[in-house]
C-alpha positions as CSV (number, residue, x, y, z in Angstrom):
1,M,18.0,14.5,-31.0
2,A,20.2,11.7,-29.9
3,E,20.8,8.7,-32.2
4,K,19.6,5.3,-30.9
5,Q,22.2,2.7,-30.3
6,G,22.6,0.3,-33.2
7,R,22.1,2.9,-35.9
8,L,24.4,3.5,-38.9
9,G,23.4,6.9,-40.1
10,P,19.8,6.9,-41.3
11,I,19.6,3.1,-41.5
12,S,19.6,0.8,-38.4
13,T,21.9,-2.2,-37.9
14,I,19.0,-4.5,-38.2
15,D,18.0,-3.0,-41.6
16,A,21.7,-3.2,-42.8
17,V,21.8,-6.9,-41.8
18,A,18.4,-7.5,-43.6
19,V,19.7,-5.8,-46.8
20,G,22.9,-7.8,-46.7
21,A,21.1,-11.1,-46.2
22,S,18.7,-10.2,-49.1
23,L,21.6,-9.3,-51.4
24,V,23.4,-12.5,-50.5
25,W,20.2,-14.6,-51.2
26,L,19.7,-12.8,-54.5
27,A,23.3,-13.4,-55.5
28,L,23.0,-17.1,-54.7
29,M,19.8,-17.5,-56.6
30,I,21.3,-15.7,-59.7
31,W,24.4,-17.9,-59.5
32,A,22.3,-21.1,-59.1
33,L,20.0,-20.2,-62.1
34,L,23.0,-19.3,-64.3
35,S,25.1,-22.3,-63.3
36,L,22.3,-24.8,-63.8
37,G,21.6,-23.6,-67.3
38,V,18.1,-23.8,-68.6
39,D,17.5,-26.3,-71.4
40,R,15.1,-24.5,-73.8
41,S,14.3,-27.8,-75.5
42,Q,12.0,-28.9,-72.8
43,S,8.9,-26.8,-73.2
44,A,7.1,-28.4,-70.2
45,A,9.9,-27.4,-67.9
46,T,9.7,-23.7,-68.8
47,G,6.0,-23.4,-68.3
48,P,4.1,-21.0,-66.1
49,L,4.2,-23.3,-63.1
50,T,8.0,-23.4,-63.2
51,L,8.2,-19.7,-63.5
52,A,5.9,-19.2,-60.5
53,L,7.8,-21.7,-58.3
54,T,11.1,-19.9,-59.3
55,I,9.7,-16.6,-58.3
56,V,8.4,-18.0,-54.9
57,A,11.8,-19.7,-54.3
58,V,13.6,-16.4,-54.8
59,F,11.3,-13.9,-53.1
60,L,9.8,-16.0,-50.2
61,P,13.1,-16.1,-48.3
62,I,13.6,-12.4,-48.9
63,A,10.1,-11.8,-47.4
64,L,11.0,-14.0,-44.4
65,I,14.3,-12.0,-43.9
66,W,12.4,-8.7,-43.7
67,I,9.7,-10.2,-41.4
68,A,12.5,-11.3,-39.1
69,A,14.1,-7.8,-39.3
70,S,10.7,-6.2,-38.4
71,A,10.2,-8.6,-35.5
72,T,13.7,-7.9,-34.2
73,R,13.1,-4.1,-34.4
74,T,9.8,-4.6,-32.5
75,A,11.5,-6.7,-29.9
76,Q,14.2,-4.1,-29.5
77,T,11.6,-1.3,-29.1
78,V,9.7,-3.4,-26.5
79,R,13.0,-4.0,-24.5
80,E,13.7,-0.3,-24.5
81,E,10.2,0.6,-23.4
82,S,10.3,-2.1,-20.8
83,A,13.6,-0.7,-19.4
84,R,12.1,2.8,-19.4
85,L,8.9,1.6,-17.6
86,Q,11.0,-0.4,-15.1
87,A,13.0,2.7,-14.3
88,A,9.8,4.8,-13.9
89,I,8.3,2.1,-11.6
90,D,11.5,1.9,-9.5
91,S,11.6,5.7,-9.0
92,M,7.9,5.8,-8.1
93,R,8.4,2.9,-5.6
94,S,11.4,4.6,-4.0
95,A,9.4,7.9,-3.8
96,Y,6.4,6.1,-2.2
97,V,8.6,4.3,0.3
98,S,10.4,7.6,1.3
99,V,7.1,9.4,1.7
100,Q,5.6,6.6,3.7
101,S,8.6,6.5,6.0
102,R,8.5,10.2,6.6
103,T,4.8,10.1,7.2
104,A,5.1,7.2,9.6
105,A,7.8,9.1,11.5
106,A,5.6,12.3,11.7
107,V,2.6,10.3,12.8
108,R,4.7,8.5,15.4
109,E,5.9,11.8,16.8
110,D,2.3,13.1,16.9
111,V,1.1,10.0,18.7
112,E,3.9,10.2,21.2
113,A,3.1,13.9,21.9
114,R,-0.6,13.1,22.4
115,I,0.2,10.2,24.7
116,G,2.4,12.6,26.7
117,Q,-0.5,15.1,26.9
118,V,-2.9,12.4,28.1
119,A,-0.4,11.2,30.7
120,R,0.0,14.8,32.0
121,A,-3.8,15.3,32.0
122,Q,-4.2,12.0,34.0
123,A,-1.7,13.1,36.5
124,T,-3.4,16.5,36.9
125,M,-6.8,14.8,37.1
126,G,-5.5,12.4,39.8
127,V,-4.2,15.3,41.9
128,E,-7.5,17.1,41.6
129,I,-9.6,14.1,42.5
130,A,-7.3,13.4,45.5
131,S,-7.8,17.0,46.7
132,L,-11.6,16.7,46.3
133,V,-11.7,13.5,48.2
134,A,-9.5,15.0,51.0
135,R,-11.9,18.0,51.2
136,Q,-15.0,15.8,51.5
137,S,-13.5,13.7,54.3
138,D,-12.5,16.9,56.2
139,A,-15.8,18.6,55.8
140,T,-18.6,18.3,58.3
141,V,-21.6,16.4,57.3
142,L,-24.6,18.6,56.9
143,T,-28.0,17.2,57.8
144,P,-31.2,18.6,56.4
145,S,-33.1,20.9,58.8
146,E,-35.8,19.1,60.7
147,R,-39.3,19.2,59.5
148,P,-42.1,20.7,61.5
149,P,-43.9,18.0,63.4
150,A,-46.8,16.5,61.5
151,P,-50.3,17.3,63.0
152,D,-51.9,14.5,64.9
153,R,-54.9,14.5,62.8
154,Q,-55.7,15.1,59.2
155,P,-57.2,18.5,58.3
156,I,-60.7,18.6,57.3
157,L,-61.7,19.2,53.8
158,A,-63.6,22.3,52.9
159,L,-66.4,20.4,51.2
160,E,-67.7,18.8,54.4
161,P,-69.1,20.6,57.3
162,E,-66.9,20.7,60.3
163,D,-69.3,19.3,62.8
164,A,-70.0,16.2,60.8
165,V,-66.5,14.9,61.2
166,E,-65.5,13.6,64.5
167,P,-62.0,13.0,65.5
């Protein structure tokens, strides 16, 4: 497995900086406490409140150093993930564009072929219609056969006697 950039063996650069800053702070605090010299004669100054404030003054900056180190690691991870996601999005976008351009070219060729087929069909249809029109103009006009002449009078119905009807 490849080591991440910014790693020094099993500990990262960020962790090494945090350990160094913590050790420097502890050294400064020890030096300050030893150089000031605590006067044991003042009992009020060495009470529990002074001890609590001293502990907070020593360990609060160390906690802040480690919180900053954790935030830096998180920011670095987010940057790496963002770069990875951006590369994936770029590759997907380029694949989409190439597929769309190939599809558009194929559709364009298909449409052009169909337009050519329609144009050929129209030309063929035009020739056929012209030949039909020419045949009809050359053909003789047929008239329906003449009907037999209609009788002068209307035939008599069978319900009535023939002598009752006069023409």
